[in-house]
PyMOL Python script that loads the backbone (N, CA, C, O; Angstrom):
from pymol import cmd

cmd.read_pdbstr("""\
ATOM      1  N   MET A   1       0.837  -1.172   0.000  1.00  0.00           N
ATOM      2  CA  MET A   1       0.000   0.000   0.000  1.00  0.00           C
ATOM      3  C   MET A   1       0.885   1.239   0.000  1.00  0.00           C
ATOM      4  O   MET A   1       1.872   1.302   0.733  1.00  0.00           O
ATOM      5  N   THR A   2       0.539   2.204  -0.806  1.00  0.00           N
ATOM      6  CA  THR A   2       1.339   3.430  -0.887  1.00  0.00           C
ATOM      7  C   THR A   2       1.073   4.322   0.311  1.00  0.00           C
ATOM      8  O   THR A   2       0.089   4.133   1.027  1.00  0.00           O
ATOM      9  N   ASN A   3       1.949   5.294   0.531  1.00  0.00           N
ATOM     10  CA  ASN A   3       1.747   6.264   1.609  1.00  0.00           C
ATOM     11  C   ASN A   3       0.474   7.056   1.396  1.00  0.00           C
ATOM     12  O   ASN A   3      -0.214   7.397   2.358  1.00  0.00           O
ATOM     13  N   ILE A   4       0.155   7.351   0.155  1.00  0.00           N
ATOM     14  CA  ILE A   4      -1.068   8.090  -0.151  1.00  0.00           C
ATOM     15  C   ILE A   4      -2.279   7.278   0.293  1.00  0.00           C
ATOM     16  O   ILE A   4      -3.193   7.827   0.908  1.00  0.00           O
ATOM     17  N   ALA A   5      -2.304   5.989  -0.005  1.00  0.00           N
ATOM     18  CA  ALA A   5      -3.426   5.139   0.379  1.00  0.00           C
ATOM     19  C   ALA A   5      -3.570   5.070   1.895  1.00  0.00           C
ATOM     20  O   ALA A   5      -4.688   5.089   2.409  1.00  0.00           O
ATOM     21  N   ARG A   6      -2.466   4.992   2.607  1.00  0.00           N
ATOM     22  CA  ARG A   6      -2.523   4.924   4.071  1.00  0.00           C
ATOM     23  C   ARG A   6      -3.045   6.224   4.663  1.00  0.00           C
ATOM     24  O   ARG A   6      -3.734   6.201   5.682  1.00  0.00           O
ATOM     25  N   SER A   7      -2.737   7.335   4.054  1.00  0.00           N
ATOM     26  CA  SER A   7      -3.136   8.621   4.611  1.00  0.00           C
ATOM     27  C   SER A   7      -4.546   9.041   4.197  1.00  0.00           C
ATOM     28  O   SER A   7      -5.096   9.989   4.756  1.00  0.00           O
ATOM     29  N   ASN A   8      -5.122   8.358   3.243  1.00  0.00           N
ATOM     30  CA  ASN A   8      -6.445   8.745   2.764  1.00  0.00           C
ATOM     31  C   ASN A   8      -7.289   7.500   2.475  1.00  0.00           C
ATOM     32  O   ASN A   8      -7.505   7.169   1.309  1.00  0.00           O
ATOM     33  N   PRO A   9      -7.770   6.804   3.513  1.00  0.00           N
ATOM     34  CA  PRO A   9      -8.514   5.564   3.281  1.00  0.00           C
ATOM     35  C   PRO A   9      -9.816   5.756   2.506  1.00  0.00           C
ATOM     36  O   PRO A   9     -10.189   4.885   1.720  1.00  0.00           O
ATOM     37  N   MET A  10     -10.512   6.868   2.706  1.00  0.00           N
ATOM     38  CA  MET A  10     -11.765   7.090   1.972  1.00  0.00           C
ATOM     39  C   MET A  10     -11.488   7.290   0.487  1.00  0.00           C
ATOM     40  O   MET A  10     -12.218   6.777  -0.360  1.00  0.00           O
ATOM     41  N   GLY A  11     -10.440   8.030   0.177  1.00  0.00           N
ATOM     42  CA  GLY A  11     -10.064   8.224  -1.226  1.00  0.00           C
ATOM     43  C   GLY A  11      -9.649   6.919  -1.871  1.00  0.00           C
ATOM     44  O   GLY A  11      -9.963   6.659  -3.033  1.00  0.00           O
ATOM     45  N   THR A  12      -8.938   6.098  -1.108  1.00  0.00           N
ATOM     46  CA  THR A  12      -8.520   4.792  -1.610  1.00  0.00           C
ATOM     47  C   THR A  12      -9.725   3.907  -1.891  1.00  0.00           C
ATOM     48  O   THR A  12      -9.784   3.230  -2.917  1.00  0.00           O
ATOM     49  N   ALA A  13     -10.685   3.916  -0.974  1.00  0.00           N
ATOM     50  CA  ALA A  13     -11.904   3.122  -1.163  1.00  0.00           C
ATOM     51  C   ALA A  13     -12.687   3.607  -2.379  1.00  0.00           C
ATOM     52  O   ALA A  13     -13.182   2.797  -3.163  1.00  0.00           O
ATOM     53  N   LEU A  14     -12.798   4.897  -2.534  1.00  0.00           N
ATOM     54  CA  LEU A  14     -13.518   5.457  -3.676  1.00  0.00           C
ATOM     55  C   LEU A  14     -12.824   5.114  -4.985  1.00  0.00           C
ATOM     56  O   LEU A  14     -13.476   4.731  -5.957  1.00  0.00           O
ATOM     57  N   ALA A  15     -11.505   5.251  -5.013  1.00  0.00           N
ATOM     58  CA  ALA A  15     -10.758   4.915  -6.228  1.00  0.00           C
ATOM     59  C   ALA A  15     -10.940   3.440  -6.581  1.00  0.00           C
ATOM     60  O   ALA A  15     -11.158   3.102  -7.744  1.00  0.00           O
ATOM     61  N   GLY A  16     -10.851   2.569  -5.588  1.00  0.00           N
ATOM     62  CA  GLY A  16     -11.037   1.137  -5.832  1.00  0.00           C
ATOM     63  C   GLY A  16     -12.421   0.826  -6.369  1.00  0.00           C
ATOM     64  O   GLY A  16     -12.574  -0.004  -7.265  1.00  0.00           O
ATOM     65  N   SER A  17     -13.421   1.485  -5.827  1.00  0.00           N
ATOM     66  CA  SER A  17     -14.797   1.265  -6.272  1.00  0.00           C
ATOM     67  C   SER A  17     -15.011   1.713  -7.713  1.00  0.00           C
ATOM     68  O   SER A  17     -15.658   1.025  -8.502  1.00  0.00           O
ATOM     69  N   VAL A  18     -14.466   2.860  -8.038  1.00  0.00           N
ATOM     70  CA  VAL A  18     -14.615   3.386  -9.396  1.00  0.00           C
ATOM     71  C   VAL A  18     -13.898   2.486 -10.395  1.00  0.00           C
ATOM     72  O   VAL A  18     -14.415   2.216 -11.479  1.00  0.00           O
ATOM     73  N   ILE A  19     -12.709   2.025 -10.028  1.00  0.00           N
ATOM     74  CA  ILE A  19     -11.964   1.124 -10.904  1.00  0.00           C
ATOM     75  C   ILE A  19     -12.716  -0.186 -11.090  1.00  0.00           C
ATOM     76  O   ILE A  19     -12.805  -0.695 -12.207  1.00  0.00           O
ATOM     77  N   ALA A  20     -13.258  -0.737 -10.009  1.00  0.00           N
ATOM     78  CA  ALA A  20     -13.995  -2.002 -10.092  1.00  0.00           C
ATOM     79  C   ALA A  20     -15.238  -1.860 -10.971  1.00  0.00           C
ATOM     80  O   ALA A  20     -15.528  -2.744 -11.776  1.00  0.00           O
ATOM     81  N   ALA A  21     -15.967  -0.765 -10.823  1.00  0.00           N
ATOM     82  CA  ALA A  21     -17.157  -0.551 -11.646  1.00  0.00           C
ATOM     83  C   ALA A  21     -16.783  -0.402 -13.119  1.00  0.00           C
ATOM     84  O   ALA A  21     -17.453  -0.954 -13.992  1.00  0.00           O
ATOM     85  N   ALA A  22     -15.722   0.339 -13.390  1.00  0.00           N
ATOM     86  CA  ALA A  22     -15.270   0.509 -14.781  1.00  0.00           C
ATOM     87  C   ALA A  22     -14.830  -0.824 -15.377  1.00  0.00           C
ATOM     88  O   ALA A  22     -15.124  -1.122 -16.535  1.00  0.00           O
ATOM     89  N   LEU A  23     -14.127  -1.619 -14.580  1.00  0.00           N
ATOM     90  CA  LEU A  23     -13.681  -2.928 -15.047  1.00  0.00           C
ATOM     91  C   LEU A  23     -14.866  -3.837 -15.338  1.00  0.00           C
ATOM     92  O   LEU A  23     -14.887  -4.516 -16.365  1.00  0.00           O
ATOM     93  N   LEU A  24     -15.850  -3.857 -14.447  1.00  0.00           N
ATOM     94  CA  LEU A  24     -17.048  -4.671 -14.667  1.00  0.00           C
ATOM     95  C   LEU A  24     -17.750  -4.254 -15.962  1.00  0.00           C
ATOM     96  O   LEU A  24     -18.133  -5.103 -16.766  1.00  0.00           O
ATOM     97  N   GLU A  25     -17.914  -2.959 -16.157  1.00  0.00           N
ATOM     98  CA  GLU A  25     -18.564  -2.471 -17.376  1.00  0.00           C
ATOM     99  C   GLU A  25     -17.757  -2.806 -18.624  1.00  0.00           C
ATOM    100  O   GLU A  25     -18.330  -3.189 -19.645  1.00  0.00           O
ATOM    101  N   THR A  26     -16.451  -2.668 -18.557  1.00  0.00           N
ATOM    102  CA  THR A  26     -15.599  -2.978 -19.708  1.00  0.00           C
ATOM    103  C   THR A  26     -15.673  -4.459 -20.071  1.00  0.00           C
ATOM    104  O   THR A  26     -15.820  -4.809 -21.242  1.00  0.00           O
ATOM    105  N   LEU A  27     -15.573  -5.318 -19.072  1.00  0.00           N
ATOM    106  CA  LEU A  27     -15.661  -6.767 -19.333  1.00  0.00           C
ATOM    107  C   LEU A  27     -17.015  -7.142 -19.917  1.00  0.00           C
ATOM    108  O   LEU A  27     -17.103  -8.006 -20.790  1.00  0.00           O
ATOM    109  N   PHE A  28     -18.065  -6.495 -19.438  1.00  0.00           N
ATOM    110  CA  PHE A  28     -19.405  -6.748 -19.967  1.00  0.00           C
ATOM    111  C   PHE A  28     -19.520  -6.228 -21.403  1.00  0.00           C
ATOM    112  O   PHE A  28     -20.019  -6.930 -22.283  1.00  0.00           O
ATOM    113  N   ASP A  29     -19.061  -5.009 -21.634  1.00  0.00           N
ATOM    114  CA  ASP A  29     -19.146  -4.413 -22.975  1.00  0.00           C
ATOM    115  C   ASP A  29     -18.360  -5.214 -24.013  1.00  0.00           C
ATOM    116  O   ASP A  29     -18.761  -5.289 -25.174  1.00  0.00           O
ATOM    117  N   LYS A  30     -17.253  -5.808 -23.600  1.00  0.00           N
ATOM    118  CA  LYS A  30     -16.431  -6.621 -24.509  1.00  0.00           C
ATOM    119  C   LYS A  30     -16.941  -8.059 -24.602  1.00  0.00           C
ATOM    120  O   LYS A  30     -16.335  -8.906 -25.258  1.00  0.00           O
ATOM    121  N   GLU A  31     -18.059  -8.315 -23.938  1.00  0.00           N
ATOM    122  CA  GLU A  31     -18.706  -9.633 -23.933  1.00  0.00           C
ATOM    123  C   GLU A  31     -17.798 -10.719 -23.349  1.00  0.00           C
ATOM    124  O   GLU A  31     -17.867 -11.883 -23.742  1.00  0.00           O
ATOM    125  N   ILE A  32     -16.953 -10.315 -22.410  1.00  0.00           N
ATOM    126  CA  ILE A  32     -16.142 -11.272 -21.661  1.00  0.00           C
ATOM    127  C   ILE A  32     -16.980 -11.819 -20.507  1.00  0.00           C
ATOM    128  O   ILE A  32     -16.866 -12.991 -20.145  1.00  0.00           O
ATOM    129  N   LEU A  33     -17.823 -10.959 -19.935  1.00  0.00           N
ATOM    130  CA  LEU A  33     -18.793 -11.369 -18.921  1.00  0.00           C
ATOM    131  C   LEU A  33     -20.187 -11.316 -19.518  1.00  0.00           C
ATOM    132  O   LEU A  33     -20.522 -10.383 -20.248  1.00  0.00           O
ATOM    133  N   THR A  34     -20.987 -12.303 -19.212  1.00  0.00           N
ATOM    134  CA  THR A  34     -22.383 -12.274 -19.632  1.00  0.00           C
ATOM    135  C   THR A  34     -23.168 -11.402 -18.651  1.00  0.00           C
ATOM    136  O   THR A  34     -22.651 -11.022 -17.600  1.00  0.00           O
ATOM    137  N   LEU A  35     -24.398 -11.094 -18.994  1.00  0.00           N
ATOM    138  CA  LEU A  35     -25.261 -10.333 -18.097  1.00  0.00           C
ATOM    139  C   LEU A  35     -25.426 -11.080 -16.775  1.00  0.00           C
ATOM    140  O   LEU A  35     -25.356 -10.476 -15.705  1.00  0.00           O
ATOM    141  N   ILE A  36     -25.642 -12.374 -16.848  1.00  0.00           N
ATOM    142  CA  ILE A  36     -25.823 -13.162 -15.627  1.00  0.00           C
ATOM    143  C   ILE A  36     -24.562 -13.129 -14.767  1.00  0.00           C
ATOM    144  O   ILE A  36     -24.657 -13.022 -13.544  1.00  0.00           O
ATOM    145  N   GLU A  37     -23.395 -13.219 -15.379  1.00  0.00           N
ATOM    146  CA  GLU A  37     -22.146 -13.162 -14.622  1.00  0.00           C
ATOM    147  C   GLU A  37     -21.954 -11.794 -13.962  1.00  0.00           C
ATOM    148  O   GLU A  37     -21.526 -11.711 -12.810  1.00  0.00           O
ATOM    149  N   ALA A  38     -22.270 -10.732 -14.688  1.00  0.00           N
ATOM    150  CA  ALA A  38     -22.158  -9.389 -14.120  1.00  0.00           C
ATOM    151  C   ALA A  38     -23.135  -9.228 -12.956  1.00  0.00           C
ATOM    152  O   ALA A  38     -22.787  -8.650 -11.926  1.00  0.00           O
ATOM    153  N   GLN A  39     -24.349  -9.735 -13.119  1.00  0.00           N
ATOM    154  CA  GLN A  39     -25.332  -9.674 -12.043  1.00  0.00           C
ATOM    155  C   GLN A  39     -24.859 -10.474 -10.830  1.00  0.00           C
ATOM    156  O   GLN A  39     -25.079 -10.062  -9.691  1.00  0.00           O
ATOM    157  N   THR A  40     -24.218 -11.606 -11.067  1.00  0.00           N
ATOM    158  CA  THR A  40     -23.692 -12.427  -9.975  1.00  0.00           C
ATOM    159  C   THR A  40     -22.615 -11.677  -9.199  1.00  0.00           C
ATOM    160  O   THR A  40     -22.573 -11.745  -7.971  1.00  0.00           O
ATOM    161  N   VAL A  41     -21.748 -10.964  -9.910  1.00  0.00           N
ATOM    162  CA  VAL A  41     -20.715 -10.155  -9.255  1.00  0.00           C
ATOM    163  C   VAL A  41     -21.371  -9.105  -8.363  1.00  0.00           C
ATOM    164  O   VAL A  41     -20.967  -8.926  -7.214  1.00  0.00           O
ATOM    165  N   LEU A  42     -22.376  -8.413  -8.885  1.00  0.00           N
ATOM    166  CA  LEU A  42     -23.050  -7.376  -8.105  1.00  0.00           C
ATOM    167  C   LEU A  42     -23.807  -7.972  -6.918  1.00  0.00           C
ATOM    168  O   LEU A  42     -23.802  -7.395  -5.831  1.00  0.00           O
ATOM    169  N   ASP A  43     -24.451  -9.109  -7.116  1.00  0.00           N
ATOM    170  CA  ASP A  43     -25.139  -9.783  -6.011  1.00  0.00           C
ATOM    171  C   ASP A  43     -24.164 -10.165  -4.912  1.00  0.00           C
ATOM    172  O   ASP A  43     -24.452  -9.986  -3.728  1.00  0.00           O
ATOM    173  N   SER A  44     -23.021 -10.686  -5.297  1.00  0.00           N
ATOM    174  CA  SER A  44     -21.995 -11.071  -4.335  1.00  0.00           C
ATOM    175  C   SER A  44     -21.495  -9.845  -3.563  1.00  0.00           C
ATOM    176  O   SER A  44     -21.302  -9.906  -2.348  1.00  0.00           O
ATOM    177  N   ALA A  45     -21.292  -8.756  -4.261  1.00  0.00           N
ATOM    178  CA  ALA A  45     -20.854  -7.523  -3.608  1.00  0.00           C
ATOM    179  C   ALA A  45     -21.908  -7.041  -2.619  1.00  0.00           C
ATOM    180  O   ALA A  45     -21.571  -6.601  -1.519  1.00  0.00           O
ATOM    181  N   MET A  46     -23.172  -7.118  -2.998  1.00  0.00           N
ATOM    182  CA  MET A  46     -24.255  -6.687  -2.117  1.00  0.00           C
ATOM    183  C   MET A  46     -24.311  -7.560  -0.863  1.00  0.00           C
ATOM    184  O   MET A  46     -24.498  -7.051   0.242  1.00  0.00           O
ATOM    185  N   HIS A  47     -24.150  -8.855  -1.031  1.00  0.00           N
ATOM    186  CA  HIS A  47     -24.165  -9.762   0.121  1.00  0.00           C
ATOM    187  C   HIS A  47     -22.971  -9.502   1.035  1.00  0.00           C
ATOM    188  O   HIS A  47     -23.083  -9.650   2.251  1.00  0.00           O
ATOM    189  N   SER A  48     -21.854  -9.123   0.475  1.00  0.00           N
ATOM    190  CA  SER A  48     -20.668  -8.818   1.276  1.00  0.00           C
ATOM    191  C   SER A  48     -20.871  -7.576   2.139  1.00  0.00           C
ATOM    192  O   SER A  48     -20.202  -7.405   3.159  1.00  0.00           O
ATOM    193  N   LEU A  49     -21.786  -6.722   1.731  1.00  0.00           N
ATOM    194  CA  LEU A  49     -22.070  -5.506   2.491  1.00  0.00           C
ATOM    195  C   LEU A  49     -22.959  -5.748   3.705  1.00  0.00           C
ATOM    196  O   LEU A  49     -23.051  -4.886   4.580  1.00  0.00           O
ATOM    197  N   ALA A  50     -23.603  -6.881   3.772  1.00  0.00           N
ATOM    198  CA  ALA A  50     -24.582  -7.143   4.826  1.00  0.00           C
ATOM    199  C   ALA A  50     -24.098  -6.779   6.228  1.00  0.00           C
ATOM    200  O   ALA A  50     -24.848  -6.152   6.976  1.00  0.00           O
ATOM    201  N   PRO A  51     -22.872  -7.148   6.615  1.00  0.00           N
ATOM    202  CA  PRO A  51     -22.435  -6.825   7.978  1.00  0.00           C
ATOM    203  C   PRO A  51     -22.323  -5.326   8.274  1.00  0.00           C
ATOM    204  O   PRO A  51     -22.382  -4.920   9.435  1.00  0.00           O
ATOM    205  N   VAL A  52     -22.164  -4.512   7.245  1.00  0.00           N
ATOM    206  CA  VAL A  52     -21.990  -3.066   7.458  1.00  0.00           C
ATOM    207  C   VAL A  52     -23.108  -2.250   6.811  1.00  0.00           C
ATOM    208  O   VAL A  52     -22.987  -1.033   6.668  1.00  0.00           O
ATOM    209  N   ALA A  53     -24.180  -2.906   6.425  1.00  0.00           N
ATOM    210  CA  ALA A  53     -25.248  -2.227   5.693  1.00  0.00           C
ATOM    211  C   ALA A  53     -25.906  -1.110   6.496  1.00  0.00           C
ATOM    212  O   ALA A  53     -26.447  -0.172   5.911  1.00  0.00           O
ATOM    213  N   GLN A  54     -25.869  -1.190   7.814  1.00  0.00           N
ATOM    214  CA  GLN A  54     -26.505  -0.160   8.639  1.00  0.00           C
ATOM    215  C   GLN A  54     -25.629   1.080   8.839  1.00  0.00           C
ATOM    216  O   GLN A  54     -26.116   2.115   9.295  1.00  0.00           O
ATOM    217  N   SER A  55     -24.354   0.981   8.504  1.00  0.00           N
ATOM    218  CA  SER A  55     -23.474   2.148   8.634  1.00  0.00           C
ATOM    219  C   SER A  55     -23.729   3.098   7.463  1.00  0.00           C
ATOM    220  O   SER A  55     -24.209   2.667   6.414  1.00  0.00           O
ATOM    221  N   PRO A  56     -23.418   4.368   7.628  1.00  0.00           N
ATOM    222  CA  PRO A  56     -23.605   5.304   6.515  1.00  0.00           C
ATOM    223  C   PRO A  56     -22.838   4.892   5.254  1.00  0.00           C
ATOM    224  O   PRO A  56     -23.343   5.027   4.140  1.00  0.00           O
ATOM    225  N   GLU A  57     -21.622   4.394   5.440  1.00  0.00           N
ATOM    226  CA  GLU A  57     -20.811   3.981   4.299  1.00  0.00           C
ATOM    227  C   GLU A  57     -21.406   2.751   3.625  1.00  0.00           C
ATOM    228  O   GLU A  57     -21.471   2.680   2.397  1.00  0.00           O
ATOM    229  N   GLY A  58     -21.842   1.782   4.429  1.00  0.00           N
ATOM    230  CA  GLY A  58     -22.452   0.566   3.892  1.00  0.00           C
ATOM    231  C   GLY A  58     -23.739   0.866   3.143  1.00  0.00           C
ATOM    232  O   GLY A  58     -24.005   0.301   2.082  1.00  0.00           O
ATOM    233  N   PHE A  59     -24.534   1.766   3.712  1.00  0.00           N
ATOM    234  CA  PHE A  59     -25.785   2.159   3.058  1.00  0.00           C
ATOM    235  C   PHE A  59     -25.505   2.833   1.719  1.00  0.00           C
ATOM    236  O   PHE A  59     -26.166   2.545   0.721  1.00  0.00           O
ATOM    237  N   ALA A  60     -24.521   3.734   1.703  1.00  0.00           N
ATOM    238  CA  ALA A  60     -24.168   4.423   0.450  1.00  0.00           C
ATOM    239  C   ALA A  60     -23.664   3.431  -0.587  1.00  0.00           C
ATOM    240  O   ALA A  60     -24.020   3.521  -1.762  1.00  0.00           O
ATOM    241  N   ALA A  61     -22.838   2.487  -0.157  1.00  0.00           N
ATOM    242  CA  ALA A  61     -22.325   1.476  -1.091  1.00  0.00           C
ATOM    243  C   ALA A  61     -23.462   0.627  -1.645  1.00  0.00           C
ATOM    244  O   ALA A  61     -23.479   0.310  -2.835  1.00  0.00           O
ATOM    245  N   ALA A  62     -24.410   0.258  -0.792  1.00  0.00           N
ATOM    246  CA  ALA A  62     -25.553  -0.546  -1.239  1.00  0.00           C
ATOM    247  C   ALA A  62     -26.390   0.216  -2.268  1.00  0.00           C
ATOM    248  O   ALA A  62     -26.897  -0.379  -3.219  1.00  0.00           O
ATOM    249  N   GLN A  63     -26.532   1.512  -2.082  1.00  0.00           N
ATOM    250  CA  GLN A  63     -27.281   2.320  -3.052  1.00  0.00           C
ATOM    251  C   GLN A  63     -26.589   2.334  -4.411  1.00  0.00           C
ATOM    252  O   GLN A  63     -27.246   2.248  -5.448  1.00  0.00           O
ATOM    253  N   ILE A  64     -25.278   2.442  -4.404  1.00  0.00           N
ATOM    254  CA  ILE A  64     -24.524   2.473  -5.658  1.00  0.00           C
ATOM    255  C   ILE A  64     -24.625   1.133  -6.373  1.00  0.00           C
ATOM    256  O   ILE A  64     -24.861   1.090  -7.581  1.00  0.00           O
ATOM    257  N   ILE A  65     -24.450   0.047  -5.639  1.00  0.00           N
ATOM    258  CA  ILE A  65     -24.564  -1.282  -6.247  1.00  0.00           C
ATOM    259  C   ILE A  65     -25.982  -1.496  -6.750  1.00  0.00           C
ATOM    260  O   ILE A  65     -26.182  -2.042  -7.835  1.00  0.00           O
ATOM    261  N   GLY A  66     -26.955  -1.075  -5.980  1.00  0.00           N
ATOM    262  CA  GLY A  66     -28.356  -1.194  -6.400  1.00  0.00           C
ATOM    263  C   GLY A  66     -28.634  -0.441  -7.689  1.00  0.00           C
ATOM    264  O   GLY A  66     -29.382  -0.916  -8.543  1.00  0.00           O
ATOM    265  N   ALA A  67     -28.030   0.739  -7.829  1.00  0.00           N
ATOM    266  CA  ALA A  67     -28.223   1.515  -9.060  1.00  0.00           C
ATOM    267  C   ALA A  67     -27.637   0.780 -10.261  1.00  0.00           C
ATOM    268  O   ALA A  67     -28.225   0.798 -11.342  1.00  0.00           O
ATOM    269  N   LEU A  68     -26.489   0.136 -10.085  1.00  0.00           N
ATOM    270  CA  LEU A  68     -25.915  -0.661 -11.176  1.00  0.00           C
ATOM    271  C   LEU A  68     -26.818  -1.846 -11.508  1.00  0.00           C
ATOM    272  O   LEU A  68     -27.007  -2.186 -12.676  1.00  0.00           O
ATOM    273  N   GLN A  69     -27.373  -2.471 -10.473  1.00  0.00           N
ATOM    274  CA  GLN A  69     -28.246  -3.619 -10.690  1.00  0.00           C
ATOM    275  C   GLN A  69     -29.532  -3.216 -11.422  1.00  0.00           C
ATOM    276  O   GLN A  69     -30.074  -4.000 -12.202  1.00  0.00           O
ATOM    277  N   LYS A  70     -30.006  -2.022 -11.177  1.00  0.00           N
ATOM    278  CA  LYS A  70     -31.247  -1.559 -11.819  1.00  0.00           C
ATOM    279  C   LYS A  70     -30.998  -0.865 -13.143  1.00  0.00           C
ATOM    280  O   LYS A  70     -31.928  -0.642 -13.918  1.00  0.00           O
ATOM    281  N   GLY A  71     -29.744  -0.522 -13.406  1.00  0.00           N
ATOM    282  CA  GLY A  71     -29.395   0.190 -14.623  1.00  0.00           C
ATOM    283  C   GLY A  71     -28.847  -0.736 -15.690  1.00  0.00           C
ATOM    284  O   GLY A  71     -29.557  -1.594 -16.216  1.00  0.00           O
ATOM    285  N   LYS A  72     -27.591  -0.552 -15.997  1.00  0.00           N
ATOM    286  CA  LYS A  72     -26.943  -1.277 -17.083  1.00  0.00           C
ATOM    287  C   LYS A  72     -27.025  -2.794 -16.939  1.00  0.00           C
ATOM    288  O   LYS A  72     -27.080  -3.509 -17.940  1.00  0.00           O
ATOM    289  N   PHE A  73     -27.032  -3.284 -15.711  1.00  0.00           N
ATOM    290  CA  PHE A  73     -27.000  -4.725 -15.480  1.00  0.00           C
ATOM    291  C   PHE A  73     -28.365  -5.280 -15.050  1.00  0.00           C
ATOM    292  O   PHE A  73     -28.442  -6.316 -14.390  1.00  0.00           O
ATOM    293  N   SER A  74     -29.414  -4.594 -15.424  1.00  0.00           N
ATOM    294  CA  SER A  74     -30.767  -5.038 -15.113  1.00  0.00           C
ATOM    295  C   SER A  74     -31.185  -6.169 -16.040  1.00  0.00           C
ATOM    296  O   SER A  74     -30.814  -6.194 -17.213  1.00  0.00           O
ATOM    297  N   ALA A  75     -31.947  -7.092 -15.510  1.00  0.00           N
ATOM    298  CA  ALA A  75     -32.468  -8.186 -16.327  1.00  0.00           C
ATOM    299  C   ALA A  75     -33.503  -7.672 -17.327  1.00  0.00           C
ATOM    300  O   ALA A  75     -33.823  -8.361 -18.296  1.00  0.00           O
ATOM    301  N   ARG A  76     -34.019  -6.486 -17.104  1.00  0.00           N
ATOM    302  CA  ARG A  76     -35.072  -5.902 -17.958  1.00  0.00           C
ATOM    303  C   ARG A  76     -34.519  -4.892 -18.938  1.00  0.00           C
ATOM    304  O   ARG A  76     -35.152  -3.869 -19.197  1.00  0.00           O
ATOM    305  N   ARG A  77     -33.345  -5.164 -19.487  1.00  0.00           N
ATOM    306  CA  ARG A  77     -32.711  -4.246 -20.428  1.00  0.00           C
ATOM    307  C   ARG A  77     -33.373  -4.332 -21.769  1.00  0.00           C
ATOM    308  O   ARG A  77     -32.976  -3.630 -22.699  1.00  0.00           O
TER     309      ARG A  77
END
""", "prot")
cmd.dss("prot")
cmd.show_as("cartoon", "prot")
cmd.util.cbc("prot")
cmd.orient("prot")
């Protein structure tokens, strides 16, 4: 971990989240991941949030994942 990451954990978390979302979208757009696989990734991420879902950060993360699930990765596309 870099010194920057150690001194700014929220920025590090945000950067990681943005990179992960971009990667998921890129893999889906290139048809490396199917819709079902992308949905499975998002479902897994949502389940991983369960222990912290009541915290402000957990709630915000759940909203973002939910928006992806209802948007580009919705079964009703």
